[in-house]
C-alpha positions in Angstrom: 0.0 0.0 0.0 1.1 3.6 -0.7 0.0 7.0 0.3 0.5 9.1 -2.9 3.3 11.2 -1.3 6.0 11.1 -3.9 9.4 10.5 -2.3 11.7 11.0 -5.3 11.7 12.1 -9.0 13.4 9.3 -10.8 14.6 8.9 -14.3 14.0 6.1 -16.8 17.2 4.5 -18.0 15.6 1.9 -20.3 12.3 0.5 -21.4 13.0 -2.8 -23.3 10.1 -4.6 -25.0 9.9 -8.3 -24.2 7.1 -9.8 -26.3 3.9 -8.9 -24.7 5.7 -7.3 -21.7 8.6 -5.0 -21.0 11.5 -4.5 -18.7 11.8 -1.1 -17.1 14.9 0.3 -15.5 14.7 3.4 -13.4 17.4 5.5 -11.6 16.2 6.4 -8.1 18.9 6.5 -5.4 16.5 7.2 -2.5 14.0 4.4 -3.2 16.8 2.0 -4.0 18.7 2.7 -0.7 16.7 0.1 1.2 15.1 -1.9 -1.6 15.6 -5.7 -2.0 14.7 -8.2 -4.7 10.9 -8.6 -4.7 10.3 -5.2 -3.1 7.4 -3.0 -4.4 8.0 0.5 -5.8 5.3 2.7 -7.3 6.4 4.2 -10.6 4.0 7.0 -11.7 1.4 5.4 -9.5 1.9 1.8 -10.7 2.9 -0.7 -8.1 5.8 -2.8 -9.6 8.0 -5.5 -8.2 11.8 -5.1 -8.2 13.6 -7.9 -10.1 17.1 -6.4 -10.2 19.1 -3.8 -8.4 22.3 -2.2 -9.5 24.0 0.8 -8.0 21.3 3.6 -7.8 18.8 1.9 -10.2 16.2 -0.9 -10.2 14.6 -3.0 -12.8 11.0 -4.3 -13.0 8.9 -6.4 -15.3 5.8 -4.7 -16.7 3.1 -7.1 -17.9 0.8 -6.5 -20.9 -2.2 -5.7 -18.6 -0.2 -2.9 -16.9 1.1 -1.6 -20.3 -2.5 -1.5 -21.6 -4.0 0.2 -18.5 -1.4 2.7 -17.8 0.9 5.3 -19.5 4.1 3.3 -18.8 4.4 2.1 -22.4 5.0 5.8 -23.5 8.1 6.2 -21.3 11.5 6.5 -22.8 15.1 6.9 -21.6 15.3 10.3 -19.8 11.6 10.4 -18.8 11.1 11.7 -15.3 8.9 9.4 -13.1 7.3 9.7 -9.7 8.7 7.1 -7.2 7.3 6.0 -3.9 8.1 3.1 -1.6 5.3 1.2 0.2 4.1 2.7 3.5 5.2 1.0 6.7 2.7 0.1 9.4 4.3 2.7 11.7 4.3 5.5 9.2 1.9 8.4 9.0 -0.7 8.2 6.2 0.1 11.5 4.7 -2.0 11.2 1.5 -4.8 8.6 1.2 -4.9 4.8 0.7 -3.3 4.1 -2.7 -2.9 0.6 -4.0 -0.8 1.3 -7.0 -3.5 -0.3 -9.2 -4.2 2.1 -12.1 -7.8 2.4 -13.1 -7.3 4.2 -16.3 -5.4 6.9 -18.2 -6.5 10.5 -18.2 -5.2 13.4 -20.2 -4.3 16.9 -19.1 -6.7 19.4 -20.8 -5.5 22.7 -19.4 -3.4 24.5 -16.8 -4.3 27.8 -15.2 -1.5 29.4 -13.2 -2.3 31.3 -10.0 0.0 33.3 -7.8 1.7 30.3 -6.2 -0.2 27.3 -7.6 -1.8 26.0 -10.8 -5.3 24.6 -11.4 -5.1 21.7 -13.7 -8.0 20.1 -15.6 -7.8 16.4 -16.3 -10.0 14.5 -18.7 -10.9 11.0 -17.4 -12.6 7.9 -18.9 -16.4 8.2 -18.4 -16.5 4.9 -16.5 -14.4 6.5 -13.7 -16.4 9.7 -13.3 -18.8 8.2 -10.8 -15.9 7.6 -8.3 -14.6 11.2 -8.4 -16.3 13.7 -6.1 -15.6 17.3 -5.1 -13.1 17.4 -2.2 -12.5 13.7 -2.6 -9.1 12.0 -3.2 -7.7 10.9 -6.5 -4.2 9.7 -7.4 -2.7 11.3 -10.6 0.6 9.7 -11.7 1.0 8.4 -8.2 0.4 11.8 -6.5 -2.4 11.9 -3.9 -4.5 15.0 -4.7 -7.8 16.6 -3.7 -10.5 17.1 -6.3 -11.5 20.7 -6.7 -14.3 20.2 -9.1 -15.8 17.0 -10.5 -17.6 16.8 -13.9 -18.8 13.9 -16.0 -15.8 14.0 -18.3 -13.1 15.7 -16.3 -12.0 17.0 -12.9 -9.8 19.8 -11.6 -6.9 19.7 -9.1 -4.9 22.5 -7.5 -1.1 21.9 -7.5 0.9 23.7 -4.8 4.5 24.8 -5.4 6.0 21.6 -3.8 4.0 19.3 -6.1 4.9 21.4 -9.1 8.6 21.3 -8.2 9.0 17.7 -6.9 6.8 15.6 -9.2 6.3 15.0 -12.9 3.0 17.0 -12.8 5.0 20.3 -12.8 6.2 19.5 -16.4 3.2 18.0 -18.0 1.0 20.0 -20.4 -2.2 19.7 -22.4 -2.5 16.4 -24.1 -0.1 14.5 -21.8 -1.3 11.2 -20.4 -1.5 10.6 -16.7 -2.2 7.4 -14.7 -5.4 7.6 -12.6 -6.4 5.6 -9.5 -9.7 6.5 -8.0 -10.4 6.1 -4.2 -10.6 2.3 -3.5 -13.2 3.0 -0.8 -15.6 4.3 -3.4 -15.3 1.1 -5.5 -15.9 -1.1 -2.5 -18.9 0.9 -1.4 -20.4 0.7 -4.9 -19.8 -3.1 -5.0 -21.5 -3.6 -1.7 -24.5 -1.4 -2.5 -24.9 -3.1 -6.0 -24.6 -6.6 -4.5 -27.2 -5.7 -1.9 -29.6 -4.3 -4.5 -29.4 -7.5 -6.6 -30.6 -9.8 -3.7 
């Protein structure tokens, strides 16, 4: 489990196709500092398993399902990526409960700069709109954020200077894809309510 509080801005070293999967190697000295083979690291909000460690970099295998449901296939050497290690039981939950299971890919529609922040509008797949509510939580490229406004086809978020400076969201513009994970609690509630209505 993660919290959506990005620990480090990493850099893609390689993305090597391997049939219907790929091997991704990322430089991230902080997240590698205590990583072991089999450890989980979230890359742009996608929970991946470490298969190899070398110096300040780690390698993961990315399966077809993950490539199809996320924006990882578009990465290339030099691409910045948001990195986060799993939360420990004794840690503070600084963001919200994040699984690292991407629900879909959205696209940045616009950015409106303020005095010290930016309001960003993100288009989302229609099937995810029902899980996004005003003042609710959403994960965008692995960053835990609060929804400012929720619409049927998009939502807005306000990015503070720290988020703009320390995550990939500071450098993304209109048309750029972003990984989205909606609040897992909303999905469970919907499932329970729907199952109860069927009986």
